[in-house]
Backbone as CSV, one residue per row, in Angstrom:
resi,resn,N_x,N_y,N_z,CA_x,CA_y,CA_z,C_x,C_y,C_z
1,MET,15.712,34.519,3.822,15.596,33.625,2.656,16.285,32.298,2.960
2,THR,15.559,31.187,2.767,16.106,29.856,3.024,16.946,29.391,1.836
3,ILE,18.166,28.981,2.109,19.045,28.482,1.052,18.891,26.971,0.960
4,GLN,18.519,26.479,-0.251,18.347,25.038,-0.444,19.703,24.355,-0.453
5,LYS,19.843,23.288,0.295,21.092,22.550,0.321,21.280,21.774,-0.977
6,GLN,22.513,21.352,-1.212,22.858,20.748,-2.504,22.192,19.400,-2.739
7,GLY,22.145,18.541,-1.744,21.542,17.229,-1.935,20.043,17.318,-2.166
8,SER,19.467,16.270,-2.762,18.015,16.237,-2.986,17.545,14.789,-3.000
9,LEU,16.230,14.631,-2.860,15.651,13.291,-2.787,14.338,13.231,-3.541
10,VAL,14.181,12.182,-4.338,12.884,11.873,-4.924,12.598,10.402,-4.669
11,CYS,11.390,10.102,-4.217,10.963,8.719,-3.998,10.021,8.327,-5.129
12,VAL,10.348,7.252,-5.836,9.548,6.819,-6.973,9.079,5.385,-6.764
13,GLY,8.065,4.993,-7.526,7.577,3.622,-7.516,7.916,2.936,-8.819
14,THR,8.220,1.647,-8.753,8.510,0.885,-9.971,7.289,0.111,-10.457
15,GLY,6.129,0.287,-9.768,4.957,-0.498,-10.114,5.070,-1.888,-9.512
16,MET,4.005,-2.654,-9.594,4.052,-4.024,-9.107,4.846,-4.899,-10.067
17,ARG,4.627,-4.690,-11.361,5.444,-5.319,-12.397,6.114,-4.193,-13.144
18,MET,7.407,-4.092,-13.045,8.104,-2.951,-13.630,7.803,-2.800,-15.119
19,ALA,7.798,-3.913,-15.847,7.546,-3.861,-17.281,6.150,-3.304,-17.554
20,GLY,6.095,-2.129,-18.155,4.819,-1.517,-18.501,4.199,-0.710,-17.387
21,GLN,4.724,-0.810,-16.157,4.136,-0.087,-15.036,5.069,0.979,-14.466
22,LEU,6.237,1.125,-15.021,7.165,2.166,-14.597,6.847,3.438,-15.380
23,THR,6.537,4.513,-14.675,6.182,5.756,-15.364,7.414,6.393,-15.993
24,PRO,7.248,7.141,-17.087,8.391,7.797,-17.732,9.165,8.720,-16.795
25,ILE,8.456,9.458,-15.921,9.170,10.374,-15.035,9.978,9.616,-13.992
26,ALA,9.441,8.485,-13.500,10.198,7.670,-12.544,11.453,7.116,-13.211
27,GLN,11.313,6.647,-14.440,12.472,6.115,-15.168,13.517,7.192,-15.388
28,SER,13.067,8.409,-15.665,14.004,9.513,-15.881,14.834,9.775,-14.631
29,TYR,14.190,9.792,-13.466,14.935,10.002,-12.221,15.914,8.864,-11.968
30,ILE,15.473,7.637,-12.223,16.329,6.472,-11.998,17.587,6.550,-12.861
31,GLU,17.425,6.974,-14.093,18.546,6.985,-15.033,19.466,8.188,-14.874
32,THR,18.978,9.299,-14.354,19.773,10.530,-14.351,20.302,10.956,-12.985
33,PHE,19.713,10.485,-11.892,20.165,10.927,-10.570,21.507,10.274,-10.211
34,ASP,22.189,10.858,-9.235,23.532,10.398,-8.883,23.537,8.977,-8.348
35,ILE,22.505,8.617,-7.602,22.464,7.299,-6.972,21.023,6.831,-6.837
36,VAL,20.804,5.543,-7.047,19.494,4.914,-6.846,19.621,3.967,-5.659
37,ILE,18.760,4.167,-4.664,18.724,3.291,-3.494,17.357,2.624,-3.496
38,ALA,17.322,1.307,-3.583,16.058,0.628,-3.879,15.695,-0.436,-2.866
39,ALA,14.377,-0.567,-2.647,13.803,-1.653,-1.854,12.732,-2.303,-2.709
40,VAL,13.135,-3.231,-3.559,12.199,-3.940,-4.439,12.467,-5.446,-4.328
41,PRO,11.419,-6.271,-4.233,11.616,-7.706,-4.022,11.973,-8.481,-5.292
42,ASN,11.587,-7.953,-6.446,11.749,-8.710,-7.682,13.181,-8.632,-8.204
43,ILE,13.795,-9.778,-8.438,15.200,-9.816,-8.843,15.413,-9.191,-10.221
44,PHE,14.427,-9.335,-11.122,14.566,-8.752,-12.452,14.586,-7.230,-12.378
45,THR,13.742,-6.674,-11.526,13.721,-5.226,-11.342,15.026,-4.751,-10.732
46,ARG,15.540,-5.489,-9.753,16.806,-5.097,-9.125,17.946,-5.111,-10.134
47,LYS,17.983,-6.122,-10.986,19.049,-6.194,-11.990,18.931,-5.052,-12.996
48,TRP,17.701,-4.706,-13.384,17.523,-3.589,-14.316,17.986,-2.288,-13.670
49,LEU,17.592,-2.067,-12.424,18.006,-0.853,-11.728,19.527,-0.771,-11.641
50,GLN,20.133,-1.878,-11.308,21.586,-1.903,-11.186,22.264,-1.591,-12.518
51,GLY,21.614,-2.002,-13.624,22.199,-1.795,-14.943,22.087,-0.369,-15.455
52,VAL,21.038,0.351,-15.067,20.825,1.695,-15.627,21.234,2.812,-14.673
53,ALA,21.330,2.521,-13.384,21.671,3.568,-12.406,23.154,3.908,-12.474
54,LYS,23.473,5.172,-12.207,24.879,5.580,-12.145,25.569,4.919,-10.961
55,GLU,24.855,4.814,-9.859,25.319,4.106,-8.667,24.092,3.457,-8.040
56,TYR,24.238,2.255,-7.527,23.074,1.513,-7.038,23.351,0.916,-5.665
57,VAL,22.374,1.070,-4.769,22.441,0.460,-3.442,21.136,-0.287,-3.201
58,CYS,21.228,-1.556,-2.796,20.045,-2.367,-2.516,19.795,-2.377,-1.013
59,LEU,18.550,-2.097,-0.617,18.185,-2.053,0.789,17.705,-3.399,1.331
60,ASN,17.529,-4.372,0.450,16.914,-5.642,0.866,17.719,-6.396,1.923
61,ASP,19.053,-6.181,1.932,19.882,-6.886,2.908,19.501,-6.523,4.342
62,HIS,18.909,-5.358,4.536,18.509,-4.960,5.882,17.465,-5.918,6.460
63,TYR,16.634,-6.494,5.594,15.642,-7.455,6.079,16.322,-8.696,6.648
64,GLU,17.360,-9.166,5.972,18.085,-10.330,6.459,18.784,-10.016,7.775
65,ASP,19.325,-8.797,7.890,19.970,-8.395,9.144,18.971,-8.432,10.294
66,THR,17.724,-8.049,10.000,16.686,-8.047,11.031,16.432,-9.459,11.556
67,LYS,16.382,-10.427,10.643,16.129,-11.811,11.037,17.285,-12.364,11.874
68,ILE,18.502,-11.897,11.572,19.681,-12.413,12.266,19.824,-11.793,13.654
69,ASP,19.684,-10.461,13.736,19.944,-9.791,15.017,18.701,-9.614,15.885
70,GLY,17.530,-10.039,15.358,16.324,-10.019,16.171,15.704,-8.650,16.377
71,LYS,16.109,-7.680,15.602,15.522,-6.343,15.727,14.132,-6.326,15.089
72,THR,13.368,-5.291,15.364,12.017,-5.185,14.838,12.024,-4.605,13.429
73,ARG,10.880,-4.739,12.742,10.752,-4.127,11.421,10.922,-2.618,11.506
74,ARG,10.477,-2.026,12.613,10.635,-0.580,12.783,12.117,-0.190,12.769
75,ASP,12.968,-1.024,13.425,14.416,-0.776,13.412,14.973,-0.898,11.993
76,THR,14.459,-1.883,11.266,14.906,-2.082,9.887,14.579,-0.874,9.025
77,TYR,13.371,-0.370,9.146,12.968,0.788,8.351,13.797,2.021,8.714
78,ARG,14.133,2.144,9.996,14.967,3.270,10.421,16.342,3.204,9.771
79,ARG,16.931,2.009,9.714,18.240,1.858,9.093,18.184,2.109,7.589
80,MET,17.091,1.687,6.967,16.927,1.966,5.538,16.842,3.475,5.294
81,ALA,16.061,4.152,6.122,15.926,5.602,5.981,17.270,6.290,6.187
82,ASP,18.041,5.837,7.162,19.352,6.435,7.425,20.300,6.234,6.251
83,THR,20.199,5.075,5.585,21.035,4.812,4.404,20.735,5.819,3.302
84,ILE,19.459,6.105,3.099,19.050,7.075,2.073,19.495,8.482,2.449
85,LEU,19.218,8.877,3.690,19.522,10.243,4.121,21.027,10.516,4.148
86,LYS,21.837,9.507,4.399,23.284,9.678,4.393,23.763,10.179,3.038
87,GLU,23.197,9.640,1.960,23.597,10.050,0.619,23.070,11.445,0.279
88,VAL,21.878,11.768,0.760,21.340,13.114,0.550,22.230,14.144,1.237
89,ARG,22.620,13.841,2.482,23.474,14.764,3.239,24.857,14.901,2.626
90,ALA,25.253,13.907,1.835,26.550,13.969,1.155,26.483,14.847,-0.096
91,GLY,25.303,15.428,-0.355,25.160,16.342,-1.481,24.750,15.690,-2.778
92,LYS,24.326,14.432,-2.739,23.952,13.720,-3.959,22.468,13.909,-4.285
93,LYS,22.149,13.783,-5.564,20.754,13.702,-6.005,20.353,12.234,-5.892
94,VAL,19.497,11.941,-4.930,19.171,10.560,-4.580,17.776,10.192,-5.077
95,CYS,17.699,9.066,-5.774,16.409,8.501,-6.172,16.192,7.232,-5.350
96,ALA,15.189,7.269,-4.483,14.836,6.083,-3.691,13.677,5.383,-4.402
97,ALA,13.888,4.136,-4.780,12.893,3.404,-5.567,12.267,2.294,-4.738
98,PHE,10.940,2.234,-4.763,10.180,1.222,-4.033,9.216,0.547,-5.007
99,TYR,8.940,-0.725,-4.777,7.992,-1.381,-5.686,6.581,-0.890,-5.380
100,GLY,5.720,-0.939,-6.388,4.368,-0.412,-6.222,4.386,1.102,-6.173
101,HIS,3.592,1.668,-5.287,3.531,3.114,-5.067,4.448,3.450,-3.896
102,PRO,5.304,4.466,-4.017,6.270,4.752,-2.948,5.652,5.306,-1.671
103,GLY,4.355,5.629,-1.701,3.729,6.199,-0.521,2.695,5.302,0.131
104,ILE,2.484,4.095,-0.429,1.469,3.186,0.108,2.156,2.014,0.794
105,PHE,1.976,1.904,2.111,2.657,0.912,2.925,4.166,0.969,2.681
106,ALA,4.680,2.175,2.664,6.111,2.417,2.480,6.504,3.570,3.399
107,CYS,6.596,3.278,4.694,6.865,4.339,5.671,8.238,4.961,5.464
108,ILE,9.173,4.222,4.845,10.530,4.739,4.647,10.513,6.014,3.809
109,SER,9.708,6.014,2.755,9.669,7.190,1.878,9.095,8.398,2.615
110,HIS,8.018,8.196,3.355,7.431,9.300,4.115,8.428,9.820,5.165
111,MET,9.121,8.902,5.807,10.088,9.254,6.841,11.244,10.081,6.255
112,THR,11.805,9.607,5.164,12.972,10.278,4.590,12.611,11.633,3.993
113,ILE,11.470,11.718,3.338,11.061,13.001,2.756,10.851,14.034,3.850
114,ALA,10.166,13.652,4.929,9.905,14.587,6.028,11.207,15.063,6.665
115,GLU,12.137,14.139,6.910,13.393,14.518,7.561,14.277,15.336,6.638
116,ALA,14.298,14.977,5.344,15.108,15.745,4.395,14.609,17.183,4.297
117,ARG,13.313,17.366,4.247,12.758,18.719,4.167,13.072,19.518,5.424
118,LEU,12.986,18.879,6.585,13.303,19.566,7.838,14.749,20.050,7.858
119,GLU,15.628,19.293,7.205,17.045,19.657,7.180,17.388,20.607,6.033
120,GLY,16.378,20.993,5.254,16.615,21.983,4.210,16.899,21.432,2.831
121,TYR,16.642,20.157,2.614,16.861,19.553,1.299,15.547,19.495,0.526
122,GLU,15.645,19.595,-0.790,14.463,19.425,-1.642,14.125,17.943,-1.681
123,ALA,12.874,17.606,-1.426,12.466,16.198,-1.419,11.002,16.099,-1.821
124,HIS,10.686,15.145,-2.686,9.299,14.938,-3.072,9.076,13.498,-3.517
125,MET,7.825,13.171,-3.792,7.424,11.814,-4.171,6.717,11.841,-5.517
126,GLU,6.982,10.829,-6.316,6.257,10.635,-7.570,5.373,9.400,-7.438
127,PRO,4.123,9.456,-7.881,3.233,8.299,-7.724,3.625,7.121,-8.607
128,GLY,3.230,5.932,-8.169,3.463,4.724,-8.943,2.221,3.850,-8.938
129,ILE,2.219,2.816,-9.741,1.092,1.889,-9.794,1.170,0.955,-8.591
130,SER,0.129,0.972,-7.766,0.129,0.248,-6.501,-0.600,-1.086,-6.603
131,ALA,-0.541,-1.845,-5.492,-1.288,-3.103,-5.417,-2.786,-2.854,-5.516
132,LEU,-3.241,-1.706,-4.987,-4.665,-1.386,-5.075,-5.083,-1.158,-6.519
133,ASP,-4.244,-0.485,-7.296,-4.548,-0.280,-8.719,-4.673,-1.624,-9.440
134,CYS,-3.738,-2.539,-9.146,-3.778,-3.860,-9.769,-4.989,-4.653,-9.294
135,LEU,-5.304,-4.534,-8.013,-6.454,-5.241,-7.439,-7.748,-4.840,-8.144
136,VAL,-7.933,-3.537,-8.331,-9.141,-3.039,-8.997,-9.246,-3.608,-10.410
137,ALA,-8.115,-3.650,-11.118,-8.124,-4.158,-12.490,-8.301,-5.680,-12.533
138,ASP,-7.570,-6.400,-11.692,-7.593,-7.866,-11.731,-8.925,-8.448,-11.260
139,LEU,-9.532,-7.822,-10.260,-10.786,-8.343,-9.710,-12.012,-7.713,-10.351
140,GLY,-11.810,-6.681,-11.169,-12.949,-6.022,-11.809,-13.844,-5.317,-10.815
141,ILE,-13.222,-4.712,-9.799,-13.972,-4.043,-8.740,-13.877,-2.530,-8.922
142,ASP,-15.008,-1.852,-8.837,-15.025,-0.397,-8.888,-15.341,0.133,-7.487
143,PRO,-14.354,0.722,-6.781,-14.614,1.237,-5.431,-15.725,2.285,-5.390
144,GLY,-16.019,2.897,-6.531,-17.065,3.907,-6.568,-18.474,3.333,-6.546
145,SER,-18.607,2.029,-6.789,-19.949,1.436,-6.845,-20.593,1.329,-5.466
146,PHE,-19.816,0.909,-4.477,-20.356,0.705,-3.138,-19.565,1.439,-2.058
147,GLY,-18.478,2.102,-2.432,-17.575,2.672,-1.441,-16.559,1.634,-1.012
148,MET,-15.483,2.084,-0.379,-14.414,1.158,-0.003,-13.827,1.546,1.349
149,GLN,-13.579,0.538,2.179,-12.837,0.700,3.427,-11.501,0.010,3.237
150,SER,-10.436,0.630,3.726,-9.104,0.081,3.529,-8.290,0.301,4.793
151,MET,-7.718,-0.782,5.334,-6.890,-0.649,6.537,-5.953,-1.843,6.664
152,GLU,-4.933,-1.686,7.477,-3.969,-2.750,7.720,-4.591,-3.778,8.661
153,SER,-4.322,-5.057,8.425,-5.018,-6.137,9.135,-4.826,-6.084,10.648
154,THR,-3.578,-5.970,11.096,-3.330,-5.957,12.535,-3.927,-4.710,13.175
155,GLN,-3.868,-3.597,12.469,-4.481,-2.372,12.991,-5.978,-2.578,13.207
156,PHE,-6.630,-3.225,12.261,-8.052,-3.520,12.428,-8.285,-4.417,13.628
157,MET,-7.398,-5.387,13.847,-7.584,-6.341,14.925,-7.458,-5.694,16.305
158,ILE,-6.502,-4.793,16.477,-6.186,-4.312,17.831,-6.843,-2.985,18.177
159,TYR,-7.518,-2.366,17.205,-8.243,-1.130,17.494,-9.743,-1.343,17.245
160,LYS,-10.531,-0.520,17.868,-11.980,-0.588,17.673,-12.327,0.185,16.411
161,ARG,-12.409,-0.544,15.305,-12.683,0.051,14.001,-14.018,-0.481,13.486
162,PRO,-15.084,0.290,13.545,-16.366,-0.194,13.023,-16.321,-0.375,11.513
163,LEU,-16.988,-1.402,11.036,-17.030,-1.690,9.602,-18.420,-1.436,9.045
164,ASP,-18.466,-1.168,7.756,-19.718,-0.998,7.035,-19.848,-2.155,6.049
165,PRO,-20.651,-3.182,6.340,-20.750,-4.346,5.462,-21.449,-4.083,4.131
166,THR,-21.913,-2.837,3.906,-22.472,-2.505,2.592,-21.384,-2.001,1.641
167,ALA,-20.154,-1.826,2.157,-19.043,-1.337,1.344,-17.985,-2.422,1.187
168,LEU,-17.132,-2.270,0.192,-15.997,-3.167,-0.012,-14.983,-2.958,1.116
169,LEU,-14.403,-4.040,1.611,-13.370,-3.958,2.634,-12.071,-4.562,2.099
170,VAL,-10.974,-3.826,2.220,-9.655,-4.316,1.833,-8.775,-4.299,3.076
171,LEU,-8.302,-5.483,3.483,-7.402,-5.601,4.626,-6.013,-5.985,4.117
172,TRP,-5.058,-5.092,4.329,-3.702,-5.272,3.820,-2.851,-6.083,4.803
173,GLN,-1.827,-6.724,4.265,-0.817,-7.441,5.054,-1.445,-8.495,5.978
174,VAL,-2.438,-9.199,5.459,-3.052,-10.267,6.259,-2.054,-11.395,6.501
175,GLY,-0.983,-11.439,5.712,0.045,-12.466,5.880,0.884,-12.295,7.129
176,ILE,0.795,-11.124,7.793,1.463,-10.933,9.086,0.452,-10.465,10.132
177,ALA,-0.815,-10.809,9.918,-1.887,-10.379,10.815,-1.648,-10.854,12.240
178,GLY,-1.801,-9.948,13.191,-1.706,-10.302,14.591,-0.319,-10.259,15.186
179,ASP,0.698,-9.908,14.406,2.061,-9.848,14.941,2.268,-8.536,15.677
180,LEU,2.406,-8.595,16.995,2.632,-7.401,17.806,4.115,-7.194,18.119
181,THR,4.959,-8.158,17.762,6.388,-8.044,18.056,7.121,-7.216,17.015
182,LEU,6.549,-7.093,15.823,7.187,-6.428,14.674,8.468,-7.144,14.255
183,LYS,8.571,-8.426,14.615,9.755,-9.203,14.260,9.438,-10.332,13.284
184,ARG,8.163,-10.692,13.173,7.790,-11.824,12.332,7.457,-11.364,10.919
185,PHE,7.623,-12.285,9.981,7.280,-12.017,8.591,6.212,-13.009,8.116
186,ASP,5.442,-13.533,9.097,4.373,-14.471,8.763,3.295,-14.372,9.842
187,THR,2.228,-15.136,9.656,1.159,-15.201,10.651,0.916,-16.659,10.985
188,GLU,-0.071,-16.940,11.797,-0.375,-18.319,12.155,-1.884,-18.482,12.285
189,PRO,-2.392,-19.743,12.217,-3.840,-19.965,12.254,-4.530,-19.338,13.463
190,ALA,-3.881,-19.334,14.618,-4.514,-18.777,15.821,-4.772,-17.285,15.657
191,HIS,-3.817,-16.574,15.046,-4.006,-15.143,14.790,-5.149,-14.927,13.804
192,LEU,-5.163,-15.761,12.767,-6.189,-15.609,11.739,-7.576,-15.944,12.279
193,GLN,-7.653,-16.858,13.243,-8.949,-17.177,13.839,-9.480,-15.988,14.625
194,ILE,-8.589,-15.261,15.286,-9.012,-14.042,15.993,-9.543,-13.021,14.996
195,LEU,-8.869,-12.910,13.851,-9.336,-12.000,12.801,-10.715,-12.420,12.303
196,VAL,-10.903,-13.715,12.061,-12.192,-14.225,11.603,-13.281,-13.927,12.632
197,ASN,-12.973,-14.154,13.893,-13.961,-13.917,14.953,-14.410,-12.450,14.972
198,LYS,-13.478,-11.549,14.764,-13.844,-10.133,14.772,-14.650,-9.771,13.528
199,LEU,-14.247,-10.307,12.382,-14.982,-10.031,11.141,-16.389,-10.629,11.187
200,ALA,-16.537,-11.733,11.940,-17.844,-12.391,12.035,-18.887,-11.530,12.748
201,GLN,-18.454,-10.461,13.386,-19.403,-9.510,13.983,-20.146,-8.717,12.897
202,TYR,-19.569,-8.733,11.677,-20.140,-7.938,10.587,-20.557,-8.777,9.382
203,TYR,-19.947,-9.966,9.238,-20.198,-10.781,8.047,-20.556,-12.202,8.458
204,PRO,-21.410,-12.890,7.666,-21.675,-14.311,7.925,-20.401,-15.130,7.709
205,LEU,-20.239,-16.212,8.443,-19.040,-17.041,8.315,-18.927,-17.681,6.942
206,ASP,-20.055,-17.849,6.246,-19.998,-18.438,4.904,-19.927,-17.378,3.807
207,HIS,-19.697,-16.120,4.192,-19.580,-15.043,3.199,-18.318,-15.260,2.366
208,GLU,-18.423,-15.081,1.055,-17.278,-15.293,0.170,-16.308,-14.121,0.244
209,VAL,-15.026,-14.442,0.499,-13.967,-13.444,0.547,-12.900,-13.841,-0.471
210,ILE,-11.930,-12.960,-0.677,-10.903,-13.188,-1.700,-9.523,-12.945,-1.114
211,LEU,-8.603,-13.873,-1.344,-7.194,-13.652,-1.046,-6.511,-13.252,-2.344
212,TYR,-5.890,-12.072,-2.325,-5.344,-11.502,-3.562,-3.858,-11.217,-3.417
213,GLU,-3.105,-11.561,-4.461,-1.692,-11.196,-4.558,-1.422,-10.753,-5.983
214,ALA,-0.993,-9.506,-6.146,-0.682,-9.000,-7.475,0.579,-9.681,-7.997
215,ALA,0.596,-10.013,-9.274,1.797,-10.581,-9.886,2.893,-9.529,-9.920
216,THR,4.124,-9.933,-9.600,5.234,-8.982,-9.576,6.257,-9.209,-10.677
217,ASP,6.035,-10.212,-11.524,6.882,-10.385,-12.708,6.067,-11.084,-13.790
218,PRO,6.516,-11.011,-15.052,5.722,-11.547,-16.171,5.450,-13.045,-16.084
219,LEU,6.269,-13.798,-15.348,6.109,-15.243,-15.261,5.218,-15.665,-14.104
220,GLU,4.848,-14.719,-13.270,4.069,-15.029,-12.077,2.581,-14.831,-12.338
221,LYS,1.760,-15.679,-11.740,0.314,-15.553,-11.886,-0.265,-14.751,-10.727
222,THR,-1.263,-13.961,-11.032,-1.982,-13.241,-9.990,-2.760,-14.237,-9.146
223,ARG,-2.722,-14.069,-7.840,-3.482,-14.959,-6.955,-4.865,-14.364,-6.699
224,VAL,-5.885,-15.143,-7.023,-7.265,-14.775,-6.731,-7.952,-16.022,-6.197
225,ASP,-7.898,-16.223,-4.889,-8.511,-17.388,-4.256,-9.792,-16.961,-3.554
226,LYS,-10.910,-17.545,-3.979,-12.195,-17.245,-3.367,-12.535,-18.347,-2.368
227,LEU,-12.956,-17.976,-1.185,-13.222,-18.937,-0.129,-14.209,-18.351,0.872
228,ARG,-14.660,-19.177,1.795,-15.548,-18.706,2.853,-14.725,-18.014,3.940
229,LEU,-15.326,-17.042,4.579,-14.649,-16.309,5.652,-14.097,-17.263,6.709
230,GLU,-14.860,-18.256,7.091,-14.449,-19.159,8.166,-13.248,-20.026,7.809
231,ASP,-12.905,-20.103,6.515,-11.795,-20.946,6.074,-10.452,-20.216,6.025
232,LEU,-10.423,-18.945,6.388,-9.176,-18.177,6.315,-8.014,-18.812,7.079
233,PRO,-8.221,-19.355,8.302,-7.079,-19.926,9.032,-6.443,-21.131,8.355
234,LYS,-7.126,-21.751,7.400,-6.605,-22.953,6.747,-5.700,-22.634,5.555
235,MET,-5.673,-21.377,5.132,-4.995,-21.018,3.895,-3.528,-20.655,4.127
236,SER,-2.757,-20.613,3.034,-1.357,-20.180,3.091,-1.268,-18.713,2.690
237,TYR,-0.251,-18.039,3.214,-0.144,-16.592,3.025,1.293,-16.169,2.756
238,LYS,1.417,-15.026,2.076,2.688,-14.330,1.949,2.531,-12.967,2.619
239,GLN,3.650,-12.252,2.757,3.567,-10.912,3.327,2.676,-9.996,2.501
240,ILE,2.649,-10.233,1.194,1.916,-9.334,0.299,0.449,-9.722,0.138
241,THR,-0.002,-10.798,0.786,-1.380,-11.232,0.614,-2.353,-10.184,1.145
242,THR,-3.364,-9.900,0.352,-4.398,-8.936,0.723,-5.735,-9.657,0.825
243,LEU,-6.502,-9.331,1.860,-7.837,-9.898,2.033,-8.872,-8.903,1.525
244,VAL,-9.680,-9.366,0.584,-10.718,-8.514,-0.012,-12.082,-9.097,0.367
245,ILE,-12.918,-8.266,0.971,-14.243,-8.725,1.402,-15.314,-7.892,0.703
246,PRO,-16.026,-8.493,-0.251,-17.111,-7.774,-0.928,-18.240,-7.449,0.047
247,PRO,-19.110,-6.517,-0.305,-20.247,-6.197,0.565,-21.103,-7.426,0.834
248,SER,-21.622,-7.509,2.042,-22.509,-8.621,2.394,-23.961,-8.172,2.493
249,ARG,-24.189,-6.854,2.433,-25.543,-6.325,2.509,-25.714,-5.233,1.467
250,PRO,-26.927,-5.056,0.960,-27.163,-3.985,-0.022,-27.154,-2.619,0.650
251,LEU,-26.897,-1.592,-0.137,-26.976,-0.222,0.362,-28.402,0.094,0.797
252,GLU,-28.552,0.855,1.853,-29.870,1.242,2.353,-30.111,2.728,2.056
253,ARG,-31.232,3.003,1.422,-31.567,4.379,1.069,-31.924,5.179,2.326
254,ASP,-31.458,6.414,2.369,-31.840,7.346,3.428,-32.915,8.257,2.834
255,GLN,-34.169,7.831,2.980,-35.266,8.523,2.309,-35.421,9.966,2.776
256,SER,-35.121,10.245,4.049,-35.267,11.615,4.535,-34.329,12.568,3.798
257,ILE,-33.108,12.129,3.536,-32.159,12.956,2.785,-32.597,13.102,1.334
258,ILE,-33.075,12.012,0.751,-33.551,12.059,-0.631,-34.704,13.051,-0.755
259,ASP,-35.615,13.042,0.224,-36.744,13.986,0.206,-36.255,15.426,0.297
260,GLU,-35.259,15.674,1.140,-34.705,17.027,1.262,-34.095,17.492,-0.053
261,LEU,-33.342,16.620,-0.696,-32.702,16.968,-1.968,-33.742,17.222,-3.054
262,ASN,-34.789,16.386,-3.085,-35.857,16.590,-4.066,-36.590,17.904,-3.815
263,ALA,-36.762,18.257,-2.544,-37.432,19.522,-2.215,-36.626,20.714,-2.703
264,ILE,-35.290,20.647,-2.556,-34.420,21.724,-3.039,-34.528,21.840,-4.555
265,ALA,-34.530,20.680,-5.232,-34.636,20.686,-6.696,-35.981,21.255,-7.140
266,ALA,-37.045,20.884,-6.443,-38.370,21.389,-6.805,-38.454,22.894,-6.594
267,GLN,-37.883,23.388,-5.499,-37.898,24.827,-5.236,-37.113,25.586,-6.267
268,ARG,-35.955,25.042,-6.672,-35.159,25.686,-7.708,-35.920,25.759,-9.019
269,GLY,-36.685,24.686,-9.315,-37.485,24.698,-10.547,-38.536,25.776,-10.531
270,LYS,-39.174,26.027,-9.377,-40.180,27.079,-9.274,-39.564,28.450,-9.473
271,VAL,-38.367,28.649,-8.905,-37.681,29.937,-9.059,-37.342,30.192,-10.518
272,GLN,-36.874,29.165,-11.208,-36.509,29.335,-12.610,-37.735,29.629,-13.470
273,GLN,-38.863,28.981,-13.134,-40.099,29.248,-13.893,-40.572,30.683,-13.683
274,ALA,-40.443,31.176,-12.439,-40.876,32.538,-12.140,-40.021,33.569,-12.864
275,ALA,-38.742,33.239,-13.032,-37.834,34.170,-13.715,-38.158,34.216,-15.194
């Protein structure tokens, strides 16, 4: 029989805009657990967390340390994970809070949960409202209408990933597209031109695309910039900028499959009539 260790971990999301997007269960963990360790960019959210948590630790300083000592983002995430796990190993009930959804582009939560479980601690994740949820609402896009492809921008650039131009494409973190050093927090026109060149294998250069940034506080406006694919290198970007590419071609019917399905339906109808 495995004995559960005293410490525990839950990873929660605060939503993109905490006001109205923080789930009741996430708020309950934040308010009742021994310590809240958070990685959220919005200062209002950080101040609220600091005010309601029994003990509060902010992980954002690790990003500044990375810029100073020249370490990679991977090193930064490792140090953040170690900060969280240290408190779990000390026997505390730890709530790790991340903006948006704690499992989407948040490797720290996946890392800490996996390691905590291996060491015998109870650890789980609670869902939160993500940038994708906001994107669907703000742009009025239904992924079920045409299907959706979703991948990280640099990953798309450096791997052979075939695209389907009849489906919606969402490329995340286009604001750091092409960075292979894992040390930069921005991109440059030359990197973006390489991205455009690769996308041009599937889409016309004058195809309309969207640069999207979800608002993260009540005073901020959602960014929805529509432009031609070829103009991407001229635009400004943040780390959170997402590239959304609507379908450029209509769906094509597979008549052979449709005929097979109709044949099955017709046969079933004959069986029912005979019965």
